C-alpha positions in Angstrom: 0.8 0.0 -4.0 3.4 2.6 -4.9 4.5 3.0 -8.4 8.3 2.7 -9.0 8.5 6.2 -10.5 6.8 7.8 -7.5 9.0 6.0 -5.1 12.2 7.1 -6.9 10.9 10.7 -7.0 10.0 10.6 -3.3 13.4 9.2 -2.4 15.2 11.8 -4.5 13.6 14.5 -2.3 14.7 13.0 0.9 17.7 14.5 2.7 21.1 12.7 2.6 20.5 11.3 6.1 17.1 10.2 7.4 15.6 7.8 9.9 13.6 4.7 9.1 10.6 6.4 10.7 10.9 9.3 8.3 11.1 6.9 5.4 8.1 4.9 6.5 6.1 8.1 7.0 7.0 9.3 3.5 6.0 5.9 2.0 2.7 6.0 3.8 2.0 9.5 2.4 3.0 8.4 -1.1 0.7 5.4 -0.9 -2.2 7.4 0.4 -1.9 10.0 -2.3 -1.8 7.3 -5.0 -4.8 5.5 -3.5 -6.7 8.8 -3.3 -5.9 9.5 -7.0 -7.1 6.1 -8.0 -10.3 6.4 -6.0 -10.9 9.9 -7.2 -10.8 8.7 -10.8 -13.5 6.1 -10.2 -17.1 7.2 -9.8 -18.8 5.6 -6.9 -22.6 5.3 -7.0 -24.6 4.6 -3.9 -28.3 4.8 -3.2 -29.9 7.4 -1.1 -30.6 4.8 1.5 -27.0 3.8 1.7 -26.0 7.4 2.0 -28.4 8.0 4.8 -27.1 4.9 6.7 -23.5 6.1 6.3 -24.3 9.6 7.5 -26.2 8.2 10.5 -23.0 6.2 11.4 -20.9 9.4 11.1 -23.1 11.4 13.4 -23.3 8.7 16.0 -19.6 8.9 16.7 
């Protein structure tokens, strides 16, 4: 979700004319930033075994 304040600020930085694709791209970036900020504030604890399994998945790709 995007906060109303962030949306207004993001739209105020847009040029006078823009395409829908540019708007959607900007909205996706705003949402990703907000999601990253929320997740960054929460501490995630996983076990060593879970970490090993995740790393194994990463290196198999």
